[in-house]
C-alpha positions in Angstrom: -26.1 24.1 5.5 -22.6 23.8 6.9 -21.8 20.9 4.6 -23.1 22.8 1.6 -21.1 25.9 2.4 -18.0 23.8 3.0 -18.5 22.1 -0.4 -19.0 25.4 -2.2 -15.8 26.8 -0.5 -13.8 23.7 -1.6 -15.1 24.1 -5.1 -14.0 27.7 -5.4 -10.8 27.6 -3.3 -7.5 27.7 -5.1 -5.6 24.4 -4.6 -2.3 26.3 -4.7 -3.3 28.5 -1.8 -4.6 25.6 0.2 -1.4 23.7 -0.4 0.7 26.6 0.9 -1.7 26.9 3.9 -1.2 23.1 4.7 2.6 23.4 4.5 2.5 26.5 6.7 0.3 24.6 9.2 2.7 21.7 9.2 5.7 24.0 9.8 3.9 25.7 12.7 3.1 22.3 14.3 6.8 21.2 13.9 7.9 24.5 15.5 5.5 23.9 18.5 6.7 20.3 18.8 10.3 21.5 18.9 9.5 24.0 21.7 7.7 21.3 23.7 10.6 18.9 23.2 13.1 21.6 24.2 11.1 22.1 27.5 11.2 18.3 28.1 14.9 18.2 27.5 15.5 21.2 29.7 13.6 19.5 32.5 15.8 16.5 32.2 18.9 18.7 32.3 17.7 20.5 35.4 16.9 17.2 37.1 20.4 16.0 36.3 22.0 19.2 37.6 20.0 19.0 40.8 20.9 15.3 41.3 24.6 16.0 40.8 24.4 18.9 43.3 22.6 16.8 45.9 25.1 14.0 45.5 27.9 16.4 46.1 26.2 17.6 49.2 25.8 14.0 50.4 29.5 13.4 49.9 30.3 16.6 51.9 27.9 15.7 54.7 29.3 12.2 54.9 32.8 13.5 55.1 31.7 15.9 57.9 30.0 13.1 59.8 33.1 11.0 59.7 35.2 13.9 60.8 32.8 14.5 63.7 32.9 10.9 64.8 36.7 10.9 64.7 36.9 14.1 66.7 34.4 12.7 69.3 36.6 9.6 69.6 39.7 11.7 70.1 38.0 13.7 72.8 36.9 10.5 74.6 40.4 9.3 74.5 41.6 12.5 76.1 38.9 12.2 78.7 37.1 15.4 77.6 33.5 14.3 78.0 32.1 17.7 77.1 33.8 17.8 73.7 33.0 14.2 73.1 29.3 15.0 73.7 29.4 18.0 71.4 31.1 16.2 68.5 28.8 13.2 69.0 25.7 15.5 68.6 27.3 17.1 65.6 28.0 13.7 64.0 24.3 12.7 64.7 23.1 15.9 62.9 25.3 15.1 59.9 24.0 11.6 59.9 20.4 12.8 59.9 21.3 15.1 57.1 22.8 12.2 55.2 19.6 10.2 55.6 17.5 13.1 54.2 20.0 13.5 51.3 19.9 9.8 50.5 16.1 9.9 50.2 16.3 13.0 48.0 19.0 11.3 45.8 16.7 8.3 45.3 13.8 10.5 44.4 16.0 12.5 42.0 17.3 9.4 40.4 13.8 8.1 39.7 12.8 11.6 38.4 15.9 11.8 36.3 15.2 8.4 34.8 11.7 9.4 33.8 12.9 12.8 32.4 15.6 11.0 30.4 13.0 8.7 28.8 10.8 11.6 28.1 13.7 13.5 26.5 14.6 10.6 24.3 11.0 10.3 23.2 10.8 14.0 22.5 14.0 13.9 20.4 12.6 10.9 18.4 9.3 12.7 17.8 11.1 15.8 16.6 13.2 13.7 14.2 10.2 11.8 12.8 8.2 15.0 12.4 11.1 16.7 10.7 11.4 13.8 8.2 7.7 14.0 7.5 7.9 17.8 7.0 10.8 17.4 4.6 8.8 14.8 2.6 5.8 17.2 2.5 8.0 20.0 1.2 9.4 17.7 -1.5 5.8 16.7 -2.5 4.7 20.3 -2.6 6.9 21.0 -5.7 5.5 17.9 -7.4 1.9 18.9 -6.6 2.5 22.5 -7.8 3.9 21.1 -11.1 0.9 18.8 -11.4 -1.4 21.7 -10.6 0.1 23.8 -13.4 -0.2 21.0 -15.8 -3.9 20.5 -14.8 -4.7 24.2 -15.4 -3.0 24.1 -18.8 -5.0 20.9 -19.8 -8.2 22.5 -18.5 -7.6 25.6 -20.7 -6.8 23.4 -23.7 -10.0 21.4 -23.1 -12.0 24.5 -22.8 -10.5 25.9 -26.0 -11.2 22.7 -27.9 -14.7 22.4 -26.7 -15.4 26.0 -27.7 -14.7 25.0 -31.3 -17.4 22.3 -31.3 -19.8 23.5 -28.7 -21.9 26.6 -28.4 -20.6 29.1 -25.8 -24.1 30.6 -25.2 -27.5 30.8 -26.8 -26.5 33.8 -28.9 -22.9 32.7 -29.7 -22.7 30.0 -32.5 -19.9 27.4 -32.6 -17.0 27.5 -35.1 -18.6 24.7 -37.1 -21.9 26.6 -37.5 -20.1 29.8 -38.6 -18.1 27.9 -41.2 -21.3 26.2 -42.5 -22.9 29.7 -42.9 -20.0 31.2 -44.7 -19.7 28.2 -47.1 -23.4 28.3 -47.7 -23.4 32.1 -48.5 -20.3 31.7 -50.8 -22.0 28.8 -52.7 -25.2 30.8 -53.1 -23.3 33.8 -54.4 -21.4 31.6 -56.9 -24.6 30.1 -58.0 -26.3 33.5 -58.6 -23.2 34.6 -60.6 -23.3 31.6 -62.9 -27.1 32.1 -63.4 -26.6 35.7 -64.2 -23.8 34.9 -66.6 -25.9 32.5 -68.7 -29.1 34.6 -68.7 -30.4 36.8 -71.7 -30.2 39.9 -69.6 -26.5 39.2 -68.9 -25.8 38.9 -72.7 -27.6 42.1 -73.4 -25.5 43.9 -70.8 -22.4 42.5 -72.3 -23.4 43.8 -75.8 -24.2 47.2 -74.5 -20.9 47.5 -72.6 -19.0 46.4 -75.8 -20.8 49.1 -77.8 -20.0 51.8 -75.2 -16.3 50.7 -75.2 -16.2 51.1 -79.1 -17.8 54.5 -78.9 -15.5 55.6 -76.2 -12.4 54.5 -78.2 -13.7 56.4 -81.3 -14.3 59.6 -79.2 -10.7 59.4 -77.8 -9.4 59.1 -81.4 -11.3 62.2 -82.5 -9.9 64.2 -79.4 -6.4 63.2 -80.3 -6.9 64.3 -83.9 -8.2 67.6 -82.8 -5.2 68.1 -80.6 -2.9 67.2 -83.5 -1.6 64.1 -81.9 -2.8 61.7 -84.5 -5.3 61.4 -87.3 -8.8 60.2 -86.3 -9.2 56.7 -87.7 -12.5 55.6 -89.1 -14.4 53.8 -86.5 -14.4 50.2 -87.5 -17.0 47.8 -86.6 -15.7 45.4 -84.0 -17.1 41.9 -84.2 -19.4 41.0 -81.4 -17.2 38.1 -80.4 -14.1 40.4 -80.0 -16.1 43.0 -78.1 -17.4 40.6 -75.6 -15.3 40.4 -72.4 -13.6 37.2 -71.5 -15.5 34.6 -69.4 -13.1 35.1 -66.5 -13.9 38.8 -66.4 -17.6 38.0 -66.6 -17.3 35.6 -63.7 -15.5 38.2 -61.7 -18.1 40.8 -62.4 -20.8 38.3 -61.6 -19.2 37.5 -58.2 -18.8 41.1 -57.5 
């Protein structure tokens, strides 16, 4: 069920939206990587600062120890046993402190070396991931252009297929509609030609010609009554002249 739902989602999902989501995810990962690398580098810097501070303390303690030894020696030369014992104890305290600082310096040097290596690796990882991200951003424009071209080609394919394929059970294709129109036009032309050459068609033509002659005679009489012109004697019009032209007959037949 999960695989089926995942497949349906992938089929309906917009590739453009998925592409933007992938780029956004890559940018978020790069941001997180930079934050982690910054923490590693910060740890290395802190270790370096602490090491420098401990080494400075070691130098100061060493200088104090030497000074205490010198003061104890001067007291001994003067014959001041009490001062000599005090300075000697102080020098021993500084010596113990130097030993502790030496151990701390060694530990900090080892820790600083590890932190420096981790810092270098973090910087390298950030640089590599940044290059990959820039490559993905450049490919995004190419993919978006290809996606637009694919959509346009799909629409063109759909439009071309609709001209040759049926859209649905009740919707004919373009070819079928054209065949029906041509068939109907040919049938109408055939019926017109048949009507033109039939006896009934000839009879209608003669009757129409007679009506035209009678109408012209009546118009002449009306003009004469109005004093516009003399009424001419109705002349017999030959049947061949009274018949309409074949082109007019064809047009009437088509109508």
